[in-house]
The first five atom37 places (N, CA, C, CB, O) and aatype in JSON, in Angstrom:
{
  "aatype": [12, 0, 16, 16, 5, 15, 2, 14, 5, 6, 1, 16, 0, 1, 6, 10, 10, 16, 5, 7, 1, 14, 10, 13, 10, 7, 19, 3, 7, 6, 7, 0, 0, 8, 18, 17, 3, 15, 18, 6, 13, 0, 19, 0, 19, 19, 16, 19, 3, 7, 3, 0, 6, 11, 19, 6, 10, 0, 0, 16, 14, 13, 6, 16, 10, 15, 6, 17, 4, 6, 18, 16, 1, 15, 6, 1, 7, 17, 6, 16, 7, 14, 2, 19, 7, 7, 15, 10, 19, 7, 3, 10, 19, 1, 0, 19, 6, 0],
  "atom_mask": [
    [1, 1, 1, 1, 1],
    [1, 1, 1, 1, 1],
    [1, 1, 1, 1, 1],
    [1, 1, 1, 1, 1],
    [1, 1, 1, 1, 1],
    [1, 1, 1, 1, 1],
    [1, 1, 1, 1, 1],
    [1, 1, 1, 1, 1],
    [1, 1, 1, 1, 1],
    [1, 1, 1, 1, 1],
    [1, 1, 1, 1, 1],
    [1, 1, 1, 1, 1],
    [1, 1, 1, 1, 1],
    [1, 1, 1, 1, 1],
    [1, 1, 1, 1, 1],
    [1, 1, 1, 1, 1],
    [1, 1, 1, 1, 1],
    [1, 1, 1, 1, 1],
    [1, 1, 1, 1, 1],
    [1, 1, 1, 0, 1],
    [1, 1, 1, 1, 1],
    [1, 1, 1, 1, 1],
    [1, 1, 1, 1, 1],
    [1, 1, 1, 1, 1],
    [1, 1, 1, 1, 1],
    [1, 1, 1, 0, 1],
    [1, 1, 1, 1, 1],
    [1, 1, 1, 1, 1],
    [1, 1, 1, 0, 1],
    [1, 1, 1, 1, 1],
    [1, 1, 1, 0, 1],
    [1, 1, 1, 1, 1],
    [1, 1, 1, 1, 1],
    [1, 1, 1, 1, 1],
    [1, 1, 1, 1, 1],
    [1, 1, 1, 1, 1],
    [1, 1, 1, 1, 1],
    [1, 1, 1, 1, 1],
    [1, 1, 1, 1, 1],
    [1, 1, 1, 1, 1],
    [1, 1, 1, 1, 1],
    [1, 1, 1, 1, 1],
    [1, 1, 1, 1, 1],
    [1, 1, 1, 1, 1],
    [1, 1, 1, 1, 1],
    [1, 1, 1, 1, 1],
    [1, 1, 1, 1, 1],
    [1, 1, 1, 1, 1],
    [1, 1, 1, 1, 1],
    [1, 1, 1, 0, 1],
    [1, 1, 1, 1, 1],
    [1, 1, 1, 1, 1],
    [1, 1, 1, 1, 1],
    [1, 1, 1, 1, 1],
    [1, 1, 1, 1, 1],
    [1, 1, 1, 1, 1],
    [1, 1, 1, 1, 1],
    [1, 1, 1, 1, 1],
    [1, 1, 1, 1, 1],
    [1, 1, 1, 1, 1],
    [1, 1, 1, 1, 1],
    [1, 1, 1, 1, 1],
    [1, 1, 1, 1, 1],
    [1, 1, 1, 1, 1],
    [1, 1, 1, 1, 1],
    [1, 1, 1, 1, 1],
    [1, 1, 1, 1, 1],
    [1, 1, 1, 1, 1],
    [1, 1, 1, 1, 1],
    [1, 1, 1, 1, 1],
    [1, 1, 1, 1, 1],
    [1, 1, 1, 1, 1],
    [1, 1, 1, 1, 1],
    [1, 1, 1, 1, 1],
    [1, 1, 1, 1, 1],
    [1, 1, 1, 1, 1],
    [1, 1, 1, 0, 1],
    [1, 1, 1, 1, 1],
    [1, 1, 1, 1, 1],
    [1, 1, 1, 1, 1],
    [1, 1, 1, 0, 1],
    [1, 1, 1, 1, 1],
    [1, 1, 1, 1, 1],
    [1, 1, 1, 1, 1],
    [1, 1, 1, 0, 1],
    [1, 1, 1, 0, 1],
    [1, 1, 1, 1, 1],
    [1, 1, 1, 1, 1],
    [1, 1, 1, 1, 1],
    [1, 1, 1, 0, 1],
    [1, 1, 1, 1, 1],
    [1, 1, 1, 1, 1],
    [1, 1, 1, 1, 1],
    [1, 1, 1, 1, 1],
    [1, 1, 1, 1, 1],
    [1, 1, 1, 1, 1],
    [1, 1, 1, 1, 1],
    [1, 1, 1, 1, 1]
  ],
  "atom_positions": [
    [[2.34, 42.39, -20.03], [2.71, 41.02, -19.71], [1.6, 40.09, -20.2], [2.96, 40.86, -18.18], [0.42, 40.33, -19.95]],
    [[1.99, 39.05, -20.87], [1.01, 38.07, -21.36], [0.49, 37.23, -20.2], [1.64, 37.17, -22.43], [1.21, 36.98, -19.23]],
    [[-0.73, 36.8, -20.31], [-1.34, 36.02, -19.24], [-0.76, 34.61, -19.15], [-2.84, 35.95, -19.43], [-1.01, 33.91, -18.17]],
    [[-0.01, 34.19, -20.16], [0.58, 32.85, -20.13], [1.91, 32.82, -19.41], [0.75, 32.33, -21.54], [2.47, 31.74, -19.19]],
    [[2.45, 33.96, -19.02], [3.71, 33.99, -18.3], [3.5, 33.49, -16.88], [4.3, 35.41, -18.29], [2.46, 33.74, -16.26]],
    [[4.5, 32.78, -16.37], [4.39, 32.24, -15.03], [4.82, 33.28, -14.0], [5.25, 30.97, -14.89], [5.57, 34.2, -14.31]],
    [[4.32, 33.12, -12.79], [4.72, 34.01, -11.72], [6.07, 33.55, -11.16], [3.63, 34.06, -10.6], [6.52, 32.45, -11.5]],
    [[6.71, 34.35, -10.33], [8.04, 33.99, -9.81], [8.06, 32.65, -9.06], [8.55, 35.08, -8.89], [9.03, 31.89, -9.18]],
    [[7.01, 32.35, -8.31], [6.98, 31.08, -7.59], [6.93, 29.9, -8.56], [5.78, 31.04, -6.63], [7.58, 28.88, -8.34]],
    [[6.15, 30.04, -9.62], [6.07, 28.95, -10.6], [7.4, 28.78, -11.32], [4.96, 29.22, -11.61], [7.82, 27.65, -11.57]],
    [[8.06, 29.87, -11.65], [9.37, 29.77, -12.31], [10.36, 29.02, -11.42], [9.92, 31.18, -12.67], [11.13, 28.19, -11.9]],
    [[10.34, 29.32, -10.13], [11.23, 28.63, -9.2], [10.89, 27.15, -9.15], [11.12, 29.25, -7.79], [11.79, 26.31, -9.16]],
    [[9.61, 26.82, -9.1], [9.2, 25.41, -9.09], [9.66, 24.7, -10.35], [7.67, 25.29, -8.95], [10.1, 23.55, -10.29]],
    [[9.56, 25.36, -11.49], [10.0, 24.75, -12.76], [11.48, 24.43, -12.73], [9.7, 25.68, -13.94], [11.91, 23.44, -13.32]],
    [[12.27, 25.26, -12.04], [13.71, 25.01, -11.94], [14.0, 23.77, -11.09], [14.42, 26.23, -11.35], [14.99, 23.08, -11.32]],
    [[13.15, 23.5, -10.12], [13.35, 22.36, -9.22], [12.84, 21.04, -9.78], [12.67, 22.63, -7.91], [13.39, 19.98, -9.48]],
    [[11.81, 21.11, -10.59], [11.1, 19.91, -11.02], [11.37, 19.57, -12.47], [9.62, 20.08, -10.8], [11.77, 20.45, -13.25]],
    [[11.17, 18.33, -12.84], [11.4, 17.85, -14.2], [10.29, 18.27, -15.15], [11.54, 16.35, -14.21], [10.56, 18.68, -16.28]],
    [[9.06, 18.17, -14.69], [7.9, 18.45, -15.54], [7.92, 19.91, -15.99], [6.58, 18.14, -14.8], [8.11, 20.81, -15.18]],
    [[7.73, 20.14, -17.28], [7.8, 21.49, -17.84], [6.82, 22.46, -17.23], [0.0, 0.0, 0.0], [7.17, 23.61, -16.95]],
    [[5.59, 22.03, -17.0], [4.58, 22.85, -16.36], [3.98, 22.05, -15.22], [3.47, 23.3, -17.38], [2.99, 21.34, -15.4]],
    [[4.59, 22.17, -14.03], [4.04, 21.42, -12.9], [2.64, 21.91, -12.56], [4.96, 21.53, -11.68], [2.29, 23.06, -12.83]],
    [[1.85, 21.03, -11.96], [0.48, 21.34, -11.58], [0.48, 22.21, -10.33], [-0.33, 20.05, -11.34], [1.06, 21.85, -9.31]],
    [[-0.17, 23.36, -10.41], [-0.33, 24.23, -9.24], [-1.34, 23.6, -8.31], [-0.76, 25.67, -9.66], [-2.5, 23.4, -8.68]],
    [[-0.92, 23.28, -7.1], [-1.81, 22.68, -6.11], [-2.57, 23.72, -5.32], [-1.03, 21.79, -5.18], [-3.76, 23.57, -5.07]],
    [[-1.88, 24.78, -4.92], [-2.51, 25.81, -4.11], [-1.49, 26.56, -3.28], [0.0, 0.0, 0.0], [-0.28, 26.35, -3.41]],
    [[-2.0, 27.42, -2.44], [-1.17, 28.23, -1.54], [-1.55, 27.86, -0.12], [-1.36, 29.78, -1.8], [-2.72, 27.9, 0.26]],
    [[-0.54, 27.49, 0.67], [-0.83, 27.1, 2.04], [-1.06, 28.32, 2.93], [0.3, 26.24, 2.59], [-0.91, 29.45, 2.48]],
    [[-1.41, 28.08, 4.17], [-1.74, 29.15, 5.11], [-0.58, 30.08, 5.43], [0.0, 0.0, 0.0], [-0.8, 31.16, 5.99]],
    [[0.64, 29.68, 5.09], [1.82, 30.53, 5.32], [2.25, 31.25, 4.05], [2.97, 29.69, 5.85], [3.26, 31.95, 4.03]],
    [[1.47, 31.09, 2.97], [1.75, 31.8, 1.73], [2.66, 31.09, 0.75], [0.0, 0.0, 0.0], [3.0, 31.64, -0.29]],
    [[3.06, 29.86, 1.07], [3.93, 29.1, 0.17], [3.08, 28.41, -0.9], [4.78, 28.05, 0.96], [2.04, 27.82, -0.6]],
    [[3.54, 28.49, -2.14], [2.85, 27.83, -3.25], [3.38, 26.4, -3.38], [3.05, 28.62, -4.57], [4.57, 26.15, -3.23]],
    [[2.47, 25.47, -3.66], [2.82, 24.06, -3.83], [2.56, 23.67, -5.28], [2.01, 23.16, -2.84], [1.5, 23.97, -5.83]],
    [[3.53, 22.99, -5.89], [3.44, 22.54, -7.28], [3.77, 21.06, -7.33], [4.39, 23.35, -8.2], [4.7, 20.6, -6.67]],
    [[3.0, 20.3, -8.12], [3.15, 18.85, -8.21], [3.8, 18.46, -9.52], [1.8, 18.16, -8.08], [3.44, 18.96, -10.58]],
    [[4.76, 17.56, -9.43], [5.41, 16.98, -10.61], [5.1, 15.49, -10.62], [6.95, 17.25, -10.6], [5.64, 14.74, -9.8]],
    [[4.24, 15.06, -11.53], [3.84, 13.66, -11.57], [4.95, 12.76, -12.11], [2.59, 13.5, -12.41], [4.92, 11.55, -11.87]],
    [[5.92, 13.31, -12.84], [7.04, 12.5, -13.33], [7.92, 12.07, -12.17], [7.86, 13.29, -14.37], [8.32, 10.9, -12.07]],
    [[8.23, 13.01, -11.3], [9.11, 12.73, -10.17], [8.37, 12.28, -8.92], [9.93, 13.94, -9.86], [8.99, 11.82, -7.96]],
    [[7.05, 12.42, -8.92], [6.24, 12.15, -7.74], [6.77, 13.01, -6.6], [6.25, 10.63, -7.37], [7.08, 12.53, -5.51]],
    [[6.87, 14.32, -6.9], [7.46, 15.28, -5.97], [6.65, 16.57, -5.95], [8.92, 15.57, -6.33], [5.95, 16.91, -6.9]],
    [[6.77, 17.28, -4.83], [6.12, 18.58, -4.66], [7.21, 19.62, -4.47], [5.13, 18.56, -3.44], [8.16, 19.42, -3.71]],
    [[7.07, 20.74, -5.16], [7.94, 21.9, -4.9], [7.13, 22.86, -4.04], [8.42, 22.59, -6.25], [6.0, 23.21, -4.37]],
    [[7.73, 23.27, -2.94], [7.1, 24.22, -2.03], [7.94, 25.49, -2.12], [7.02, 23.66, -0.54], [9.12, 25.49, -1.78]],
    [[7.31, 26.58, -2.58], [8.04, 27.84, -2.82], [7.4, 28.94, -1.98], [8.02, 28.22, -4.34], [6.22, 29.24, -2.13]],
    [[8.21, 29.54, -1.1], [7.71, 30.61, -0.24], [7.61, 31.91, -1.01], [8.61, 30.78, 0.98], [8.12, 32.04, -2.12]],
    [[6.96, 32.87, -0.4], [6.82, 34.2, -1.01], [8.2, 34.83, -1.19], [5.91, 35.11, -0.13], [8.42, 35.58, -2.15]],
    [[9.14, 34.54, -0.28], [10.49, 35.09, -0.35], [11.35, 34.43, -1.41], [11.17, 34.96, 0.99], [12.46, 34.87, -1.69]],
    [[10.82, 33.35, -2.01], [11.57, 32.67, -3.07], [12.35, 31.46, -2.59], [0.0, 0.0, 0.0], [12.98, 30.77, -3.39]],
    [[12.32, 31.18, -1.28], [12.96, 29.96, -0.78], [12.15, 28.78, -1.3], [13.05, 29.95, 0.79], [10.92, 28.83, -1.34]],
    [[12.86, 27.72, -1.69], [12.15, 26.6, -2.28], [12.73, 25.28, -1.81], [12.2, 26.67, -3.81], [13.9, 25.16, -1.46]],
    [[11.84, 24.29, -1.8], [12.23, 22.95, -1.4], [11.48, 21.96, -2.28], [11.93, 22.71, 0.11], [10.28, 22.11, -2.52]],
    [[12.21, 20.95, -2.75], [11.57, 19.86, -3.47], [11.42, 18.69, -2.5], [12.4, 19.44, -4.75], [12.38, 18.26, -1.88]],
    [[10.18, 18.2, -2.38], [9.9, 17.09, -1.48], [9.45, 15.9, -2.31], [8.82, 17.47, -0.42], [8.38, 15.93, -2.91]],
    [[10.27, 14.86, -2.36], [9.9, 13.64, -3.06], [9.06, 12.81, -2.09], [11.16, 12.84, -3.56], [9.49, 12.53, -0.97]],
    [[7.87, 12.42, -2.52], [6.98, 11.7, -1.61], [7.58, 10.4, -1.11], [5.67, 11.41, -2.3], [7.24, 9.95, -0.02]],
    [[8.47, 9.79, -1.88], [9.12, 8.56, -1.44], [9.98, 8.78, -0.19], [9.99, 7.99, -2.57], [10.25, 7.83, 0.55]],
    [[10.39, 10.01, 0.05], [11.21, 10.35, 1.22], [10.37, 10.8, 2.41], [12.21, 11.44, 0.85], [10.91, 11.27, 3.41]],
    [[9.06, 10.65, 2.29], [8.14, 11.06, 3.36], [7.3, 9.86, 3.77], [7.23, 12.25, 2.9], [7.34, 8.81, 3.12]],
    [[6.54, 9.99, 4.84], [5.62, 8.9, 5.2], [4.35, 8.88, 4.34], [5.24, 9.02, 6.66], [3.47, 8.05, 4.58]],
    [[4.24, 9.76, 3.36], [3.03, 9.88, 2.55], [3.19, 9.1, 1.24], [2.71, 11.36, 2.25], [4.21, 9.22, 0.56]],
    [[2.19, 8.31, 0.92], [2.24, 7.51, -0.3], [1.54, 8.16, -1.48], [1.63, 6.17, -0.04], [1.8, 7.81, -2.63]],
    [[0.65, 9.12, -1.2], [-0.12, 9.74, -2.28], [-0.1, 11.26, -2.16], [-1.58, 9.22, -2.27], [0.21, 11.82, -1.11]],
    [[-0.43, 11.89, -3.26], [-0.53, 13.34, -3.26], [-1.65, 13.8, -2.32], [-0.78, 13.87, -4.68], [-1.52, 14.82, -1.65]],
    [[-2.71, 13.05, -2.28], [-3.82, 13.37, -1.38], [-3.36, 13.4, 0.08], [-4.96, 12.36, -1.56], [-3.75, 14.28, 0.84]],
    [[-2.53, 12.43, 0.46], [-2.0, 12.41, 1.83], [-1.12, 13.64, 2.09], [-1.19, 11.12, 2.08], [-1.16, 14.2, 3.18]],
    [[-0.34, 14.05, 1.09], [0.49, 15.25, 1.23], [-0.41, 16.47, 1.47], [1.37, 15.46, -0.02], [-0.13, 17.29, 2.34]],
    [[-1.46, 16.57, 0.69], [-2.37, 17.71, 0.82], [-3.06, 17.72, 2.19], [-3.42, 17.67, -0.29], [-3.25, 18.79, 2.77]],
    [[-3.42, 16.56, 2.7], [-4.04, 16.49, 4.03], [-3.03, 16.86, 5.11], [-4.61, 15.08, 4.29], [-3.38, 17.53, 6.08]],
    [[-1.79, 16.43, 4.95], [-0.73, 16.81, 5.88], [-0.55, 18.32, 5.89], [0.6, 16.12, 5.51], [-0.45, 18.94, 6.95]],
    [[-0.51, 18.91, 4.71], [-0.35, 20.36, 4.61], [-1.53, 21.07, 5.26], [-0.22, 20.8, 3.14], [-1.34, 22.07, 5.96]],
    [[-2.73, 20.56, 5.05], [-3.92, 21.13, 5.67], [-3.79, 21.11, 7.2], [-5.19, 20.37, 5.23], [-4.12, 22.09, 7.86]],
    [[-3.31, 20.01, 7.74], [-3.21, 19.88, 9.2], [-2.08, 20.74, 9.78], [-3.01, 18.43, 9.59], [-2.2, 21.22, 10.91]],
    [[-1.0, 20.92, 9.03], [0.15, 21.67, 9.54], [0.06, 23.18, 9.29], [1.41, 21.15, 8.9], [0.38, 23.98, 10.17]],
    [[-0.39, 23.57, 8.1], [-0.38, 24.98, 7.7], [-1.73, 25.51, 7.27], [0.59, 25.18, 6.59], [-1.95, 26.72, 7.24]],
    [[-2.63, 24.6, 6.92], [-3.89, 25.02, 6.33], [-3.67, 25.38, 4.87], [0.0, 0.0, 0.0], [-2.54, 25.47, 4.4]],
    [[-4.76, 25.59, 4.17], [-4.71, 26.0, 2.77], [-5.41, 27.33, 2.63], [-5.36, 24.93, 1.83], [-6.57, 27.48, 3.04]],
    [[-4.73, 28.31, 2.07], [-5.34, 29.6, 1.75], [-6.12, 29.48, 0.45], [-4.27, 30.72, 1.65], [-7.24, 29.98, 0.32]],
    [[-5.51, 28.79, -0.53], [-6.12, 28.52, -1.82], [-5.84, 27.07, -2.16], [-5.57, 29.49, -2.93], [-4.69, 26.63, -2.12]],
    [[-6.86, 26.33, -2.5], [-6.65, 24.94, -2.89], [-6.9, 24.0, -1.73], [0.0, 0.0, 0.0], [-7.51, 24.39, -0.74]],
    [[-6.45, 22.81, -1.83], [-5.64, 22.28, -2.92], [-6.49, 21.94, -4.14], [-4.87, 21.05, -2.46], [-7.64, 21.51, -4.02]],
    [[-5.91, 22.13, -5.3], [-6.57, 21.84, -6.57], [-6.06, 20.48, -7.05], [-6.29, 22.97, -7.64], [-5.15, 20.41, -7.88]],
    [[-6.66, 19.42, -6.53], [-6.16, 18.08, -6.82], [-7.31, 17.15, -7.1], [-5.33, 17.55, -5.67], [-8.28, 17.09, -6.35]],
    [[-7.19, 16.41, -8.2], [-8.11, 15.33, -8.5], [-9.57, 15.67, -8.3], [0.0, 0.0, 0.0], [-9.97, 16.83, -8.39]],
    [[-10.34, 14.64, -8.03], [-11.76, 14.84, -7.79], [-12.5, 15.24, -9.05], [0.0, 0.0, 0.0], [-12.05, 14.99, -10.17]],
    [[-13.64, 15.87, -8.84], [-14.46, 16.3, -9.96], [-15.09, 17.64, -9.62], [-15.55, 15.25, -10.29], [-15.03, 18.1, -8.48]],
    [[-15.68, 18.26, -10.61], [-16.36, 19.52, -10.39], [-17.48, 19.35, -9.37], [-16.92, 20.07, -11.71], [-17.67, 20.2, -8.5]],
    [[-18.2, 18.24, -9.46], [-19.29, 17.98, -8.52], [-18.73, 17.84, -7.1], [-20.07, 16.7, -8.93], [-19.28, 18.4, -6.16]],
    [[-17.63, 17.09, -6.97], [-17.01, 16.92, -5.65], [-16.53, 18.24, -5.08], [0.0, 0.0, 0.0], [-16.67, 18.49, -3.88]],
    [[-15.95, 19.09, -5.93], [-15.5, 20.41, -5.49], [-16.69, 21.25, -5.01], [-14.77, 21.14, -6.64], [-16.58, 21.93, -3.99]],
    [[-17.8, 21.2, -5.73], [-18.99, 21.96, -5.32], [-19.55, 21.46, -3.99], [-20.08, 21.87, -6.4], [-19.93, 22.26, -3.13]],
    [[-19.58, 20.15, -3.81], [-20.07, 19.59, -2.55], [-19.19, 20.04, -1.39], [-20.11, 18.05, -2.62], [-19.71, 20.46, -0.35]],
    [[-17.88, 19.98, -1.56], [-16.95, 20.42, -0.51], [-17.13, 21.9, -0.21], [-15.5, 20.14, -0.91], [-17.06, 22.3, 0.95]],
    [[-17.35, 22.71, -1.23], [-17.52, 24.14, -1.03], [-18.8, 24.43, -0.26], [-17.55, 24.86, -2.38], [-18.82, 25.33, 0.58]],
    [[-19.86, 23.69, -0.52], [-21.13, 23.89, 0.19], [-21.01, 23.43, 1.63], [-22.27, 23.13, -0.52], [-21.58, 24.06, 2.53]],
    [[-20.28, 22.35, 1.87], [-20.13, 21.82, 3.22], [-19.24, 22.71, 4.09], [-19.57, 20.41, 3.16], [-19.38, 22.71, 5.31]],
    [[-18.35, 23.44, 3.48], [-17.37, 24.25, 4.25], [-18.0, 25.46, 4.92], [-16.25, 24.72, 3.34], [-17.31, 26.23, 5.59]]
  ]
}
């Protein structure tokens, strides 16, 4: 298998979202992968079982992707990620503080 092939969760997210390669945000504490589509301003949440949901931020109380990530942190936690914005320096500072 080539390393450029997507995993099953990413393939499911691609089916839900417009963007050809949505941005992988991370895996929440329940094992669901989150993918961001900047064209639609939407997140695809795909569980390990393959259940998926597209959440358009306009349909939520959250105005930014950062707010979505903080909501996810408070509700489920993050196992991996979120990999959003910021800088390498900011990521290092957060890692040291954690």
